[in-house]
mmJSON file of the N, C-alpha and C atoms, coordinates in Angstrom:
{"data_MODEL":{"atom_site":{
"group_PDB":["ATOM","ATOM","ATOM","ATOM","ATOM","ATOM","ATOM","ATOM","ATOM","ATOM","ATOM","ATOM","ATOM","ATOM","ATOM","ATOM","ATOM","ATOM","ATOM","ATOM","ATOM","ATOM","ATOM","ATOM","ATOM","ATOM","ATOM","ATOM","ATOM","ATOM","ATOM","ATOM","ATOM","ATOM","ATOM","ATOM","ATOM","ATOM","ATOM","ATOM","ATOM","ATOM","ATOM","ATOM","ATOM","ATOM","ATOM","ATOM","ATOM","ATOM","ATOM","ATOM","ATOM","ATOM","ATOM","ATOM","ATOM","ATOM","ATOM","ATOM","ATOM","ATOM","ATOM","ATOM","ATOM","ATOM","ATOM","ATOM","ATOM","ATOM","ATOM","ATOM","ATOM","ATOM","ATOM","ATOM","ATOM","ATOM","ATOM","ATOM","ATOM","ATOM","ATOM","ATOM","ATOM","ATOM","ATOM","ATOM","ATOM","ATOM","ATOM","ATOM","ATOM","ATOM","ATOM","ATOM","ATOM","ATOM","ATOM","ATOM","ATOM","ATOM","ATOM","ATOM","ATOM","ATOM","ATOM","ATOM","ATOM","ATOM","ATOM","ATOM","ATOM","ATOM","ATOM","ATOM","ATOM","ATOM","ATOM","ATOM","ATOM","ATOM","ATOM","ATOM","ATOM","ATOM","ATOM","ATOM","ATOM","ATOM","ATOM","ATOM","ATOM","ATOM","ATOM","ATOM","ATOM","ATOM","ATOM","ATOM","ATOM","ATOM","ATOM","ATOM","ATOM","ATOM","ATOM","ATOM","ATOM","ATOM","ATOM","ATOM","ATOM","ATOM","ATOM","ATOM","ATOM","ATOM","ATOM","ATOM","ATOM","ATOM","ATOM","ATOM","ATOM","ATOM","ATOM","ATOM","ATOM","ATOM","ATOM","ATOM","ATOM","ATOM","ATOM","ATOM","ATOM","ATOM","ATOM","ATOM","ATOM","ATOM","ATOM","ATOM","ATOM","ATOM","ATOM","ATOM","ATOM","ATOM","ATOM","ATOM","ATOM","ATOM","ATOM","ATOM","ATOM","ATOM","ATOM","ATOM","ATOM","ATOM","ATOM","ATOM","ATOM","ATOM","ATOM","ATOM","ATOM","ATOM","ATOM","ATOM","ATOM","ATOM","ATOM","ATOM","ATOM","ATOM","ATOM","ATOM","ATOM","ATOM","ATOM","ATOM","ATOM","ATOM","ATOM","ATOM"],
"id":[1,2,3,4,5,6,7,8,9,10,11,12,13,14,15,16,17,18,19,20,21,22,23,24,25,26,27,28,29,30,31,32,33,34,35,36,37,38,39,40,41,42,43,44,45,46,47,48,49,50,51,52,53,54,55,56,57,58,59,60,61,62,63,64,65,66,67,68,69,70,71,72,73,74,75,76,77,78,79,80,81,82,83,84,85,86,87,88,89,90,91,92,93,94,95,96,97,98,99,100,101,102,103,104,105,106,107,108,109,110,111,112,113,114,115,116,117,118,119,120,121,122,123,124,125,126,127,128,129,130,131,132,133,134,135,136,137,138,139,140,141,142,143,144,145,146,147,148,149,150,151,152,153,154,155,156,157,158,159,160,161,162,163,164,165,166,167,168,169,170,171,172,173,174,175,176,177,178,179,180,181,182,183,184,185,186,187,188,189,190,191,192,193,194,195,196,197,198,199,200,201,202,203,204,205,206,207,208,209,210,211,212,213,214,215,216,217,218,219,220,221,222,223,224,225,226,227,228],
"type_symbol":["N","C","C","N","C","C","N","C","C","N","C","C","N","C","C","N","C","C","N","C","C","N","C","C","N","C","C","N","C","C","N","C","C","N","C","C","N","C","C","N","C","C","N","C","C","N","C","C","N","C","C","N","C","C","N","C","C","N","C","C","N","C","C","N","C","C","N","C","C","N","C","C","N","C","C","N","C","C","N","C","C","N","C","C","N","C","C","N","C","C","N","C","C","N","C","C","N","C","C","N","C","C","N","C","C","N","C","C","N","C","C","N","C","C","N","C","C","N","C","C","N","C","C","N","C","C","N","C","C","N","C","C","N","C","C","N","C","C","N","C","C","N","C","C","N","C","C","N","C","C","N","C","C","N","C","C","N","C","C","N","C","C","N","C","C","N","C","C","N","C","C","N","C","C","N","C","C","N","C","C","N","C","C","N","C","C","N","C","C","N","C","C","N","C","C","N","C","C","N","C","C","N","C","C","N","C","C","N","C","C","N","C","C","N","C","C","N","C","C","N","C","C","N","C","C","N","C","C"],
"label_atom_id":["N","CA","C","N","CA","C","N","CA","C","N","CA","C","N","CA","C","N","CA","C","N","CA","C","N","CA","C","N","CA","C","N","CA","C","N","CA","C","N","CA","C","N","CA","C","N","CA","C","N","CA","C","N","CA","C","N","CA","C","N","CA","C","N","CA","C","N","CA","C","N","CA","C","N","CA","C","N","CA","C","N","CA","C","N","CA","C","N","CA","C","N","CA","C","N","CA","C","N","CA","C","N","CA","C","N","CA","C","N","CA","C","N","CA","C","N","CA","C","N","CA","C","N","CA","C","N","CA","C","N","CA","C","N","CA","C","N","CA","C","N","CA","C","N","CA","C","N","CA","C","N","CA","C","N","CA","C","N","CA","C","N","CA","C","N","CA","C","N","CA","C","N","CA","C","N","CA","C","N","CA","C","N","CA","C","N","CA","C","N","CA","C","N","CA","C","N","CA","C","N","CA","C","N","CA","C","N","CA","C","N","CA","C","N","CA","C","N","CA","C","N","CA","C","N","CA","C","N","CA","C","N","CA","C","N","CA","C","N","CA","C","N","CA","C","N","CA","C","N","CA","C","N","CA","C","N","CA","C","N","CA","C","N","CA","C"],
"label_alt_id":[null,null,null,null,null,null,null,null,null,null,null,null,null,null,null,null,null,null,null,null,null,null,null,null,null,null,null,null,null,null,null,null,null,null,null,null,null,null,null,null,null,null,null,null,null,null,null,null,null,null,null,null,null,null,null,null,null,null,null,null,null,null,null,null,null,null,null,null,null,null,null,null,null,null,null,null,null,null,null,null,null,null,null,null,null,null,null,null,null,null,null,null,null,null,null,null,null,null,null,null,null,null,null,null,null,null,null,null,null,null,null,null,null,null,null,null,null,null,null,null,null,null,null,null,null,null,null,null,null,null,null,null,null,null,null,null,null,null,null,null,null,null,null,null,null,null,null,null,null,null,null,null,null,null,null,null,null,null,null,null,null,null,null,null,null,null,null,null,null,null,null,null,null,null,null,null,null,null,null,null,null,null,null,null,null,null,null,null,null,null,null,null,null,null,null,null,null,null,null,null,null,null,null,null,null,null,null,null,null,null,null,null,null,null,null,null,null,null,null,null,null,null,null,null,null,null,null,null],
"label_comp_id":["MET","MET","MET","LYS","LYS","LYS","SER","SER","SER","PHE","PHE","PHE","PHE","PHE","PHE","GLU","GLU","GLU","GLY","GLY","GLY","ILE","ILE","ILE","GLN","GLN","GLN","SER","SER","SER","LEU","LEU","LEU","PHE","PHE","PHE","VAL","VAL","VAL","ASP","ASP","ASP","PHE","PHE","PHE","LEU","LEU","LEU","PHE","PHE","PHE","LEU","LEU","LEU","PRO","PRO","PRO","MET","MET","MET","ASP","ASP","ASP","TRP","TRP","TRP","LEU","LEU","LEU","ARG","ARG","ARG","GLU","GLU","GLU","LEU","LEU","LEU","GLU","GLU","GLU","LEU","LEU","LEU","THR","THR","THR","ASP","ASP","ASP","TRP","TRP","TRP","TRP","TRP","TRP","THR","THR","THR","ALA","ALA","ALA","ASN","ASN","ASN","ILE","ILE","ILE","LEU","LEU","LEU","ASN","ASN","ASN","TRP","TRP","TRP","ILE","ILE","ILE","PHE","PHE","PHE","ILE","ILE","ILE","ILE","ILE","ILE","ILE","ILE","ILE","CYS","CYS","CYS","CYS","CYS","CYS","ALA","ALA","ALA","ALA","ALA","ALA","MET","MET","MET","THR","THR","THR","TYR","TYR","TYR","TRP","TRP","TRP","ILE","ILE","ILE","LYS","LYS","LYS","GLN","GLN","GLN","LEU","LEU","LEU","ASN","ASN","ASN","ILE","ILE","ILE","PHE","PHE","PHE","LYS","LYS","LYS","ALA","ALA","ALA","ASN","ASN","ASN","ASN","ASN","ASN","GLU","GLU","GLU","ASP","ASP","ASP","ASP","ASP","ASP","GLN","GLN","GLN","ASP","ASP","ASP","THR","THR","THR","THR","THR","THR","ALA","ALA","ALA","HIS","HIS","HIS","SER","SER","SER","PHE","PHE","PHE","LEU","LEU","LEU","LYS","LYS","LYS"],
"label_asym_id":["A","A","A","A","A","A","A","A","A","A","A","A","A","A","A","A","A","A","A","A","A","A","A","A","A","A","A","A","A","A","A","A","A","A","A","A","A","A","A","A","A","A","A","A","A","A","A","A","A","A","A","A","A","A","A","A","A","A","A","A","A","A","A","A","A","A","A","A","A","A","A","A","A","A","A","A","A","A","A","A","A","A","A","A","A","A","A","A","A","A","A","A","A","A","A","A","A","A","A","A","A","A","A","A","A","A","A","A","A","A","A","A","A","A","A","A","A","A","A","A","A","A","A","A","A","A","A","A","A","A","A","A","A","A","A","A","A","A","A","A","A","A","A","A","A","A","A","A","A","A","A","A","A","A","A","A","A","A","A","A","A","A","A","A","A","A","A","A","A","A","A","A","A","A","A","A","A","A","A","A","A","A","A","A","A","A","A","A","A","A","A","A","A","A","A","A","A","A","A","A","A","A","A","A","A","A","A","A","A","A","A","A","A","A","A","A","A","A","A","A","A","A","A","A","A","A","A","A"],
"label_entity_id":["1","1","1","1","1","1","1","1","1","1","1","1","1","1","1","1","1","1","1","1","1","1","1","1","1","1","1","1","1","1","1","1","1","1","1","1","1","1","1","1","1","1","1","1","1","1","1","1","1","1","1","1","1","1","1","1","1","1","1","1","1","1","1","1","1","1","1","1","1","1","1","1","1","1","1","1","1","1","1","1","1","1","1","1","1","1","1","1","1","1","1","1","1","1","1","1","1","1","1","1","1","1","1","1","1","1","1","1","1","1","1","1","1","1","1","1","1","1","1","1","1","1","1","1","1","1","1","1","1","1","1","1","1","1","1","1","1","1","1","1","1","1","1","1","1","1","1","1","1","1","1","1","1","1","1","1","1","1","1","1","1","1","1","1","1","1","1","1","1","1","1","1","1","1","1","1","1","1","1","1","1","1","1","1","1","1","1","1","1","1","1","1","1","1","1","1","1","1","1","1","1","1","1","1","1","1","1","1","1","1","1","1","1","1","1","1","1","1","1","1","1","1","1","1","1","1","1","1"],
"label_seq_id":[1,1,1,2,2,2,3,3,3,4,4,4,5,5,5,6,6,6,7,7,7,8,8,8,9,9,9,10,10,10,11,11,11,12,12,12,13,13,13,14,14,14,15,15,15,16,16,16,17,17,17,18,18,18,19,19,19,20,20,20,21,21,21,22,22,22,23,23,23,24,24,24,25,25,25,26,26,26,27,27,27,28,28,28,29,29,29,30,30,30,31,31,31,32,32,32,33,33,33,34,34,34,35,35,35,36,36,36,37,37,37,38,38,38,39,39,39,40,40,40,41,41,41,42,42,42,43,43,43,44,44,44,45,45,45,46,46,46,47,47,47,48,48,48,49,49,49,50,50,50,51,51,51,52,52,52,53,53,53,54,54,54,55,55,55,56,56,56,57,57,57,58,58,58,59,59,59,60,60,60,61,61,61,62,62,62,63,63,63,64,64,64,65,65,65,66,66,66,67,67,67,68,68,68,69,69,69,70,70,70,71,71,71,72,72,72,73,73,73,74,74,74,75,75,75,76,76,76],
"pdbx_PDB_ins_code":[null,null,null,null,null,null,null,null,null,null,null,null,null,null,null,null,null,null,null,null,null,null,null,null,null,null,null,null,null,null,null,null,null,null,null,null,null,null,null,null,null,null,null,null,null,null,null,null,null,null,null,null,null,null,null,null,null,null,null,null,null,null,null,null,null,null,null,null,null,null,null,null,null,null,null,null,null,null,null,null,null,null,null,null,null,null,null,null,null,null,null,null,null,null,null,null,null,null,null,null,null,null,null,null,null,null,null,null,null,null,null,null,null,null,null,null,null,null,null,null,null,null,null,null,null,null,null,null,null,null,null,null,null,null,null,null,null,null,null,null,null,null,null,null,null,null,null,null,null,null,null,null,null,null,null,null,null,null,null,null,null,null,null,null,null,null,null,null,null,null,null,null,null,null,null,null,null,null,null,null,null,null,null,null,null,null,null,null,null,null,null,null,null,null,null,null,null,null,null,null,null,null,null,null,null,null,null,null,null,null,null,null,null,null,null,null,null,null,null,null,null,null,null,null,null,null,null,null],
"Cartn_x":[17.982,17.54,18.173,19.775,20.695,20.403,20.193,19.938,18.664,17.708,16.58,16.834,17.651,17.985,19.148,19.791,20.823,20.025,19.069,18.037,17.375,16.943,16.431,17.4,18.684,19.803,20.22,19.958,20.26,19.308,17.751,16.765,16.936,17.089,17.388,18.535,19.81,21.034,21.362,20.95,21.187,20.002,18.754,17.775,17.369,16.451,15.711,16.306,17.525,18.297,19.137,19.117,19.756,19.605,18.202,18.055,18.761,18.919,19.679,21.06,21.689,23.07,23.288,22.427,22.627,22.59,21.397,21.324,22.536,23.197,24.682,25.468,25.719,26.792,26.593,25.177,24.906,25.121,25.115,25.295,26.616,27.487,29.069,29.203,27.93,28.238,27.153,25.828,24.873,24.09,24.275,23.6,22.04,21.47,20.08,19.426,20.039,19.002,19.041,20.082,20.209,19.437,18.967,17.949,16.856,16.403,14.975,13.975,14.311,13.173,12.903,14.09,13.774,13.104,13.09,12.12,10.773,10.799,9.17,8.444,9.257,8.338,8.217,9.101,9.03,7.635,7.634,6.377,5.108,5.161,4.04,3.65,4.581,4.524,3.728,4.313,3.95,2.527,2.114,0.701,-0.224,0.02,-0.584,-0.648,0.329,0.124,-0.861,-0.722,-1.656,-2.871,-3.085,-4.638,-4.979,-4.879,-4.771,-4.991,-4.188,-4.733,-5.682,-5.982,-7.195,-8.869,-8.511,-9.757,-9.519,-8.815,-8.78,-9.799,-8.928,-9.585,-11.328,-11.639,-13.387,-13.632,-13.213,-14.081,-14.082,-13.115,-13.473,-14.182,-14.231,-15.163,-16.648,-17.034,-18.317,-18.441,-17.874,-17.864,-18.093,-17.513,-17.604,-16.168,-15.371,-14.004,-14.178,-14.319,-14.445,-12.947,-13.206,-11.866,-11.938,-12.56,-12.202,-10.844,-10.283,-9.156,-8.765,-10.125,-9.702,-10.154,-9.374,-9.718,-10.131,-10.115,-10.651,-11.383,-12.174,-13.2,-12.127,-11.377,-10.609,-9.83,-9.796,-8.783,-9.873,-11.146,-11.908,-12.268],
"Cartn_y":[-24.891,-24.006,-22.944,-22.986,-21.901,-21.149,-21.548,-20.351,-19.724,-20.353,-19.272,-18.126,-18.559,-17.459,-16.614,-17.109,-16.009,-15.032,-15.59,-14.782,-13.632,-14.078,-13.04,-11.969,-12.511,-11.413,-10.747,-11.099,-10.565,-8.961,-9.777,-8.832,-7.576,-7.865,-6.847,-5.866,-6.526,-5.982,-4.988,-5.666,-4.908,-4.201,-4.261,-3.447,-2.583,-3.229,-2.711,-1.545,-1.761,-0.877,-0.099,0.083,1.131,2.478,2.87,4.207,4.406,3.506,3.804,3.907,3.206,3.26,4.875,5.19,6.273,7.465,7.336,8.146,8.231,7.037,7.047,7.515,7.476,8.499,9.99,10.601,11.722,12.326,11.559,12.136,12.714,12.188,12.953,14.054,14.441,16.153,16.733,16.236,17.236,16.278,16.503,15.819,16.12,17.289,17.756,16.71,17.006,16.058,14.579,13.917,12.742,12.121,13.292,12.808,13.088,13.474,13.69,12.448,11.668,10.446,10.657,11.179,11.354,12.814,13.756,15.034,14.612,13.716,13.563,12.586,12.029,11.137,12.162,13.036,14.342,14.791,15.229,15.964,15.317,13.923,13.131,13.076,13.099,12.725,14.157,14.909,16.468,16.66,16.359,16.527,15.519,14.485,13.243,13.732,14.254,14.796,15.855,17.065,17.802,17.549,16.604,16.202,15.524,14.647,13.933,15.298,15.989,17.002,17.874,18.234,18.824,17.825,16.713,15.981,15.532,15.622,15.798,16.894,18.095,19.215,19.518,18.86,19.001,18.13,16.771,15.982,16.73,17.329,18.091,18.997,19.837,20.795,20.332,19.178,18.656,18.018,18.08,17.112,15.674,15.165,13.599,12.995,13.647,13.141,12.611,11.038,10.441,10.669,11.118,11.394,10.528,9.452,8.219,7.915,7.989,7.811,6.311,5.517,4.154,3.633,3.056,2.671,1.026,0.401,-0.893,-0.914,-2.029,-2.131,-2.993,-3.799,-4.015,-3.298,-1.724,-0.75,-0.355,-0.15,0.333,-0.181],
"Cartn_z":[-33.454,-32.283,-32.324,-32.533,-32.118,-33.299,-34.437,-35.45,-35.283,-34.698,-34.403,-33.351,-32.21,-31.241,-31.931,-32.757,-33.706,-34.571,-35.387,-35.695,-35.083,-33.854,-33.123,-32.861,-32.025,-32.33,-32.94,-34.29,-35.519,-35.657,-35.43,-35.565,-34.669,-33.401,-32.761,-32.698,-32.952,-32.874,-34.466,-35.171,-36.67,-36.974,-36.904,-37.42,-36.176,-35.155,-34.166,-33.334,-32.904,-32.351,-33.02,-34.065,-34.998,-34.45,-34.483,-33.682,-32.406,-31.771,-30.487,-30.807,-31.562,-31.355,-32.299,-32.971,-33.746,-32.413,-31.768,-30.685,-29.647,-29.457,-28.873,-29.614,-30.606,-31.2,-31.118,-31.376,-31.389,-30.002,-28.86,-27.718,-27.389,-28.308,-28.405,-28.672,-29.374,-30.038,-29.527,-29.184,-29.046,-28.095,-26.871,-25.392,-25.384,-25.889,-25.947,-26.765,-28.114,-28.85,-28.613,-28.447,-27.974,-27.022,-26.164,-25.121,-25.322,-26.478,-27.019,-26.679,-26.689,-26.046,-24.37,-23.665,-22.504,-22.214,-23.377,-23.067,-23.285,-24.388,-24.712,-23.54,-22.827,-21.882,-20.944,-20.61,-19.128,-19.758,-20.881,-21.307,-21.201,-21.272,-21.435,-19.947,-19.246,-17.482,-17.203,-17.126,-17.166,-17.444,-18.627,-19.047,-18.441,-17.941,-17.345,-15.939,-15.277,-14.094,-13.906,-14.565,-14.702,-14.738,-15.681,-15.848,-14.901,-14.133,-12.811,-11.711,-11.554,-10.4,-10.991,-11.823,-12.584,-12.248,-12.477,-11.967,-10.842,-10.134,-8.261,-7.984,-8.565,-8.166,-8.763,-9.45,-9.838,-9.244,-8.623,-7.786,-6.497,-6.013,-4.894,-4.831,-5.912,-5.917,-5.971,-6.509,-6.313,-5.134,-4.185,-2.916,-3.226,-4.142,-4.732,-3.922,-3.424,-3.099,-1.425,-1.466,-0.082,0.543,1.566,2.396,3.702,3.523,4.625,5.056,6.218,6.765,6.406,6.801,7.029,5.562,5.004,3.698,3.675,4.718,4.791,5.818,5.812,7.067,8.212,7.874,8.927,9.875,9.263,9.881,11.223,11.21,12.143,13.058],
"occupancy":[1.0,1.0,1.0,1.0,1.0,1.0,1.0,1.0,1.0,1.0,1.0,1.0,1.0,1.0,1.0,1.0,1.0,1.0,1.0,1.0,1.0,1.0,1.0,1.0,1.0,1.0,1.0,1.0,1.0,1.0,1.0,1.0,1.0,1.0,1.0,1.0,1.0,1.0,1.0,1.0,1.0,1.0,1.0,1.0,1.0,1.0,1.0,1.0,1.0,1.0,1.0,1.0,1.0,1.0,1.0,1.0,1.0,1.0,1.0,1.0,1.0,1.0,1.0,1.0,1.0,1.0,1.0,1.0,1.0,1.0,1.0,1.0,1.0,1.0,1.0,1.0,1.0,1.0,1.0,1.0,1.0,1.0,1.0,1.0,1.0,1.0,1.0,1.0,1.0,1.0,1.0,1.0,1.0,1.0,1.0,1.0,1.0,1.0,1.0,1.0,1.0,1.0,1.0,1.0,1.0,1.0,1.0,1.0,1.0,1.0,1.0,1.0,1.0,1.0,1.0,1.0,1.0,1.0,1.0,1.0,1.0,1.0,1.0,1.0,1.0,1.0,1.0,1.0,1.0,1.0,1.0,1.0,1.0,1.0,1.0,1.0,1.0,1.0,1.0,1.0,1.0,1.0,1.0,1.0,1.0,1.0,1.0,1.0,1.0,1.0,1.0,1.0,1.0,1.0,1.0,1.0,1.0,1.0,1.0,1.0,1.0,1.0,1.0,1.0,1.0,1.0,1.0,1.0,1.0,1.0,1.0,1.0,1.0,1.0,1.0,1.0,1.0,1.0,1.0,1.0,1.0,1.0,1.0,1.0,1.0,1.0,1.0,1.0,1.0,1.0,1.0,1.0,1.0,1.0,1.0,1.0,1.0,1.0,1.0,1.0,1.0,1.0,1.0,1.0,1.0,1.0,1.0,1.0,1.0,1.0,1.0,1.0,1.0,1.0,1.0,1.0,1.0,1.0,1.0,1.0,1.0,1.0,1.0,1.0,1.0,1.0,1.0,1.0],
"B_iso_or_equiv":[0.0,0.0,0.0,0.0,0.0,0.0,0.0,0.0,0.0,0.0,0.0,0.0,0.0,0.0,0.0,0.0,0.0,0.0,0.0,0.0,0.0,0.0,0.0,0.0,0.0,0.0,0.0,0.0,0.0,0.0,0.0,0.0,0.0,0.0,0.0,0.0,0.0,0.0,0.0,0.0,0.0,0.0,0.0,0.0,0.0,0.0,0.0,0.0,0.0,0.0,0.0,0.0,0.0,0.0,0.0,0.0,0.0,0.0,0.0,0.0,0.0,0.0,0.0,0.0,0.0,0.0,0.0,0.0,0.0,0.0,0.0,0.0,0.0,0.0,0.0,0.0,0.0,0.0,0.0,0.0,0.0,0.0,0.0,0.0,0.0,0.0,0.0,0.0,0.0,0.0,0.0,0.0,0.0,0.0,0.0,0.0,0.0,0.0,0.0,0.0,0.0,0.0,0.0,0.0,0.0,0.0,0.0,0.0,0.0,0.0,0.0,0.0,0.0,0.0,0.0,0.0,0.0,0.0,0.0,0.0,0.0,0.0,0.0,0.0,0.0,0.0,0.0,0.0,0.0,0.0,0.0,0.0,0.0,0.0,0.0,0.0,0.0,0.0,0.0,0.0,0.0,0.0,0.0,0.0,0.0,0.0,0.0,0.0,0.0,0.0,0.0,0.0,0.0,0.0,0.0,0.0,0.0,0.0,0.0,0.0,0.0,0.0,0.0,0.0,0.0,0.0,0.0,0.0,0.0,0.0,0.0,0.0,0.0,0.0,0.0,0.0,0.0,0.0,0.0,0.0,0.0,0.0,0.0,0.0,0.0,0.0,0.0,0.0,0.0,0.0,0.0,0.0,0.0,0.0,0.0,0.0,0.0,0.0,0.0,0.0,0.0,0.0,0.0,0.0,0.0,0.0,0.0,0.0,0.0,0.0,0.0,0.0,0.0,0.0,0.0,0.0,0.0,0.0,0.0,0.0,0.0,0.0,0.0,0.0,0.0,0.0,0.0,0.0],
"pdbx_formal_charge":[null,null,null,null,null,null,null,null,null,null,null,null,null,null,null,null,null,null,null,null,null,null,null,null,null,null,null,null,null,null,null,null,null,null,null,null,null,null,null,null,null,null,null,null,null,null,null,null,null,null,null,null,null,null,null,null,null,null,null,null,null,null,null,null,null,null,null,null,null,null,null,null,null,null,null,null,null,null,null,null,null,null,null,null,null,null,null,null,null,null,null,null,null,null,null,null,null,null,null,null,null,null,null,null,null,null,null,null,null,null,null,null,null,null,null,null,null,null,null,null,null,null,null,null,null,null,null,null,null,null,null,null,null,null,null,null,null,null,null,null,null,null,null,null,null,null,null,null,null,null,null,null,null,null,null,null,null,null,null,null,null,null,null,null,null,null,null,null,null,null,null,null,null,null,null,null,null,null,null,null,null,null,null,null,null,null,null,null,null,null,null,null,null,null,null,null,null,null,null,null,null,null,null,null,null,null,null,null,null,null,null,null,null,null,null,null,null,null,null,null,null,null,null,null,null,null,null,null],
"auth_seq_id":[1,1,1,2,2,2,3,3,3,4,4,4,5,5,5,6,6,6,7,7,7,8,8,8,9,9,9,10,10,10,11,11,11,12,12,12,13,13,13,14,14,14,15,15,15,16,16,16,17,17,17,18,18,18,19,19,19,20,20,20,21,21,21,22,22,22,23,23,23,24,24,24,25,25,25,26,26,26,27,27,27,28,28,28,29,29,29,30,30,30,31,31,31,32,32,32,33,33,33,34,34,34,35,35,35,36,36,36,37,37,37,38,38,38,39,39,39,40,40,40,41,41,41,42,42,42,43,43,43,44,44,44,45,45,45,46,46,46,47,47,47,48,48,48,49,49,49,50,50,50,51,51,51,52,52,52,53,53,53,54,54,54,55,55,55,56,56,56,57,57,57,58,58,58,59,59,59,60,60,60,61,61,61,62,62,62,63,63,63,64,64,64,65,65,65,66,66,66,67,67,67,68,68,68,69,69,69,70,70,70,71,71,71,72,72,72,73,73,73,74,74,74,75,75,75,76,76,76],
"auth_comp_id":["MET","MET","MET","LYS","LYS","LYS","SER","SER","SER","PHE","PHE","PHE","PHE","PHE","PHE","GLU","GLU","GLU","GLY","GLY","GLY","ILE","ILE","ILE","GLN","GLN","GLN","SER","SER","SER","LEU","LEU","LEU","PHE","PHE","PHE","VAL","VAL","VAL","ASP","ASP","ASP","PHE","PHE","PHE","LEU","LEU","LEU","PHE","PHE","PHE","LEU","LEU","LEU","PRO","PRO","PRO","MET","MET","MET","ASP","ASP","ASP","TRP","TRP","TRP","LEU","LEU","LEU","ARG","ARG","ARG","GLU","GLU","GLU","LEU","LEU","LEU","GLU","GLU","GLU","LEU","LEU","LEU","THR","THR","THR","ASP","ASP","ASP","TRP","TRP","TRP","TRP","TRP","TRP","THR","THR","THR","ALA","ALA","ALA","ASN","ASN","ASN","ILE","ILE","ILE","LEU","LEU","LEU","ASN","ASN","ASN","TRP","TRP","TRP","ILE","ILE","ILE","PHE","PHE","PHE","ILE","ILE","ILE","ILE","ILE","ILE","ILE","ILE","ILE","CYS","CYS","CYS","CYS","CYS","CYS","ALA","ALA","ALA","ALA","ALA","ALA","MET","MET","MET","THR","THR","THR","TYR","TYR","TYR","TRP","TRP","TRP","ILE","ILE","ILE","LYS","LYS","LYS","GLN","GLN","GLN","LEU","LEU","LEU","ASN","ASN","ASN","ILE","ILE","ILE","PHE","PHE","PHE","LYS","LYS","LYS","ALA","ALA","ALA","ASN","ASN","ASN","ASN","ASN","ASN","GLU","GLU","GLU","ASP","ASP","ASP","ASP","ASP","ASP","GLN","GLN","GLN","ASP","ASP","ASP","THR","THR","THR","THR","THR","THR","ALA","ALA","ALA","HIS","HIS","HIS","SER","SER","SER","PHE","PHE","PHE","LEU","LEU","LEU","LYS","LYS","LYS"],
"auth_asym_id":["A","A","A","A","A","A","A","A","A","A","A","A","A","A","A","A","A","A","A","A","A","A","A","A","A","A","A","A","A","A","A","A","A","A","A","A","A","A","A","A","A","A","A","A","A","A","A","A","A","A","A","A","A","A","A","A","A","A","A","A","A","A","A","A","A","A","A","A","A","A","A","A","A","A","A","A","A","A","A","A","A","A","A","A","A","A","A","A","A","A","A","A","A","A","A","A","A","A","A","A","A","A","A","A","A","A","A","A","A","A","A","A","A","A","A","A","A","A","A","A","A","A","A","A","A","A","A","A","A","A","A","A","A","A","A","A","A","A","A","A","A","A","A","A","A","A","A","A","A","A","A","A","A","A","A","A","A","A","A","A","A","A","A","A","A","A","A","A","A","A","A","A","A","A","A","A","A","A","A","A","A","A","A","A","A","A","A","A","A","A","A","A","A","A","A","A","A","A","A","A","A","A","A","A","A","A","A","A","A","A","A","A","A","A","A","A","A","A","A","A","A","A","A","A","A","A","A","A"],
"auth_atom_id":["N","CA","C","N","CA","C","N","CA","C","N","CA","C","N","CA","C","N","CA","C","N","CA","C","N","CA","C","N","CA","C","N","CA","C","N","CA","C","N","CA","C","N","CA","C","N","CA","C","N","CA","C","N","CA","C","N","CA","C","N","CA","C","N","CA","C","N","CA","C","N","CA","C","N","CA","C","N","CA","C","N","CA","C","N","CA","C","N","CA","C","N","CA","C","N","CA","C","N","CA","C","N","CA","C","N","CA","C","N","CA","C","N","CA","C","N","CA","C","N","CA","C","N","CA","C","N","CA","C","N","CA","C","N","CA","C","N","CA","C","N","CA","C","N","CA","C","N","CA","C","N","CA","C","N","CA","C","N","CA","C","N","CA","C","N","CA","C","N","CA","C","N","CA","C","N","CA","C","N","CA","C","N","CA","C","N","CA","C","N","CA","C","N","CA","C","N","CA","C","N","CA","C","N","CA","C","N","CA","C","N","CA","C","N","CA","C","N","CA","C","N","CA","C","N","CA","C","N","CA","C","N","CA","C","N","CA","C","N","CA","C","N","CA","C","N","CA","C","N","CA","C","N","CA","C","N","CA","C","N","CA","C","N","CA","C"],
"pdbx_PDB_model_num":[1,1,1,1,1,1,1,1,1,1,1,1,1,1,1,1,1,1,1,1,1,1,1,1,1,1,1,1,1,1,1,1,1,1,1,1,1,1,1,1,1,1,1,1,1,1,1,1,1,1,1,1,1,1,1,1,1,1,1,1,1,1,1,1,1,1,1,1,1,1,1,1,1,1,1,1,1,1,1,1,1,1,1,1,1,1,1,1,1,1,1,1,1,1,1,1,1,1,1,1,1,1,1,1,1,1,1,1,1,1,1,1,1,1,1,1,1,1,1,1,1,1,1,1,1,1,1,1,1,1,1,1,1,1,1,1,1,1,1,1,1,1,1,1,1,1,1,1,1,1,1,1,1,1,1,1,1,1,1,1,1,1,1,1,1,1,1,1,1,1,1,1,1,1,1,1,1,1,1,1,1,1,1,1,1,1,1,1,1,1,1,1,1,1,1,1,1,1,1,1,1,1,1,1,1,1,1,1,1,1,1,1,1,1,1,1,1,1,1,1,1,1,1,1,1,1,1,1]
}}}
């Protein structure tokens, strides 16, 4: 059983985390490139937020937006 968990450790440490080790070493020379994953996630979140706000404006323009202040029947 111990060798099974050591195999999992070897898989992650020796193979799957190699790109992260490379980014960690790259940070010492170029911070902007080392944080490329963060920049990609920020761009994806900005695009999703823009799309969401655009969809909200479409529903508001069509008067399909329900602005009821009581979200549940027990609040009435």
